C-alpha positions in Angstrom: 22.7 -3.2 -6.3 24.4 -4.3 -3.2 23.5 -0.7 -1.4 19.7 -1.0 -2.2 19.6 -5.0 -0.8 21.6 -3.5 2.2 19.1 -1.1 2.6 15.9 -3.4 2.1 17.5 -5.8 4.8 18.2 -3.1 7.7 14.4 -1.6 6.6 13.1 -5.7 7.2 15.7 -5.5 10.9 14.2 -2.8 11.7 10.7 -3.5 11.4 11.3 -6.9 13.3 12.5 -4.8 16.1 9.6 -2.3 15.9 7.4 -5.4 16.1 8.9 -6.9 19.4 8.7 -3.6 20.9 5.1 -2.9 20.7 3.1 -3.8 24.1 2.2 -7.7 24.2 -0.9 -8.5 24.0 -2.4 -11.9 24.6 -3.0 -13.7 20.7 -6.6 -14.4 21.9 -7.3 -10.9 23.1 -5.5 -9.4 20.1 -7.4 -11.7 17.9 -10.9 -10.4 19.6 -10.1 -7.0 19.2 -9.5 -6.7 15.5 -12.8 -8.8 15.3 -14.7 -6.6 16.9 -13.3 -3.4 16.0 -15.8 -2.4 12.7 -12.5 0.0 11.7 -10.1 -2.9 11.5 -10.6 -3.3 7.8 -10.5 -0.2 6.7 -7.3 1.0 9.1 -5.6 -2.3 7.5 -5.8 -0.7 3.7 -5.0 2.7 5.1 -1.5 0.6 6.8 -1.1 -1.0 3.6 -1.4 1.9 1.4 1.3 3.6 3.9 3.2 0.9 3.7 3.5 -2.2 1.7 2.7 -5.2 4.0 2.1 -3.2 6.9 -1.5 -3.9 7.0 -1.2 -7.6 6.8 0.9 -6.9 10.0 -1.6 -4.9 11.7 -4.1 -7.9 11.0 -1.9 -10.8 12.3 -0.8 -12.4 8.6 3.0 -11.5 9.0 3.7 -14.7 6.4 2.2 -12.5 3.7 4.6 -9.9 4.1 7.3 -11.3 2.1 5.2 -12.2 -0.5 4.3 -8.3 -0.9 7.8 -7.4 -1.1 8.5 -10.3 -3.4 6.2 -9.2 -5.3 6.8 -5.7 -5.7 10.5 -6.0 -5.6 10.4 -8.1 -8.6 8.3 -5.4 -10.2 10.7 -2.8 -9.6 13.6 -4.7 -10.8 12.3 -5.3 -13.8 11.7 -1.3 -14.3 15.2 -0.6 -13.4 16.9 -3.3 -15.6 14.6 -2.7 -18.9 15.2 1.3 -17.8 19.2 0.6 -17.9 18.9 -1.5 -21.5 16.4 1.3 -22.6 19.2 3.8 -21.9 22.3 1.8 -23.4 20.2 1.3 -26.6 19.5 4.7 -26.4 22.8 5.8 -25.9 24.3 3.7 -28.6 21.7 4.5 -31.1 22.7 8.5 -30.4 26.9 7.5 -30.9 26.0 6.0 -34.3 23.8 8.9 -35.7 27.2 10.8 -34.5 28.9 9.0 -36.9 30.8 6.8 -33.8 31.1 3.1 -34.9 32.5 2.3 -31.5 29.5 1.1 -28.9 29.3 -2.0 -27.3 26.7 -3.3 -30.0 28.5 -2.8 -32.9 29.7 -6.9 -33.3 26.3 -8.1 -32.4 23.8 -5.6 -34.0 25.8 -3.5 -36.9 22.3 -2.2 -38.2 21.3 1.3 -36.2 17.5 0.2 -37.2 17.9 -2.7 -35.1 18.9 -0.7 -32.0 15.5 1.4 -32.3 14.0 -2.2 -32.1 15.8 -2.9 -28.7 14.9 0.4 -27.9 11.0 -0.2 -28.0 11.3 -3.5 -26.8 12.8 -2.7 -23.7 10.4 0.6 -23.0 7.3 -1.8 -23.7 8.6 -3.9 -20.5 9.5 -1.2 -18.8 6.1 0.2 -19.0 4.3 -3.0 -18.3 6.8 -3.3 -15.2 5.6 0.1 -14.1 2.1 -1.6 -14.3 3.2 -4.2 -12.4 4.3 -1.9 -10.0 1.0 -0.2 -9.8 -0.8 -4.1 -9.7 0.8 -5.4 -6.7 0.5 -2.2 -5.1 -3.2 -2.4 -5.3 -3.2 -5.7 -5.0 -1.3 -5.6 -1.4 -4.0 -2.8 -0.1 -6.9 -4.8 -1.7 -5.6 -7.9 0.7 -5.3 -6.3 3.8 -9.0 -5.0 3.5 -10.5 -8.5 1.8 -8.3 -10.3 5.0 -9.8 -7.8 7.8 -13.3 -7.9 6.5 -12.8 -12.5 6.4 -11.9 -12.2 10.1 -15.2 -10.9 10.8 -16.8 -13.1 9.4 -19.0 -15.6 11.5 -17.2 -19.3 10.4 -18.7 -21.8 13.5 -19.6 -25.9 13.1 -23.5 -25.0 13.7 -23.8 -24.1 9.7 -22.2 -25.8 7.0 -22.5 -27.4 3.7 -20.8 -30.4 3.0 -20.5 -32.0 -1.1 -20.8 -35.5 -1.1 -20.0 -38.2 -3.5 -21.7 -42.0 -2.8 -20.5 -44.7 -5.3 -22.5 -48.1 -5.4 -20.3 -50.5 -6.6 -22.3 -53.1 -7.5 -24.1 -50.7 -10.0 -21.1 -48.9 -10.9 -23.1 -45.4 -10.2 -22.3 -42.5 -8.6 -24.0 -39.9 -6.9 -23.4 -36.6 -6.0 -25.0 -34.5 -3.5 -25.5 -31.8 -1.2 -25.5 -31.9 2.2 -26.7 -29.1 4.6 -26.3 -28.9 8.1 -28.1 -26.5 10.4 -27.4 -26.8 13.8 -29.9 -24.1 16.4 
């Protein structure tokens, strides 16, 4: 387990060093280039498909990378944990069927049919963890694509919609309104 954490740490450090070695651009010119490029959403999705979090780095949303790694890493941890527990229960069940009564669960679970229930429990959660891995991986790609699309969305002050809530203190009435502002 410590080697996995160490490898992940080295990977993050190398990714940061790689980001520092890229040619420096001013934030305005890079952002303008990404906004003007129509292929930015597809590139961001492709990068995230290759390596989760890389699409978010490409579009400048680096703060999302720890969230992506935490979501996928948590799902992988759940998968590995439940697979290990499933193996422990399976080994104990096989040993009891062979006539050995020296497994680690003999004090807690004297009935071998309860071991089958434990195996089913951990198998179900292992399978759900695998679905979470796939789901977070797909959400990572979708997030990179949608964030890149929203970068190209025109947001200016000359077109705005503002909700208003007005209270009349004399008559205790409240009115709700919607104010649309269009500047040409």
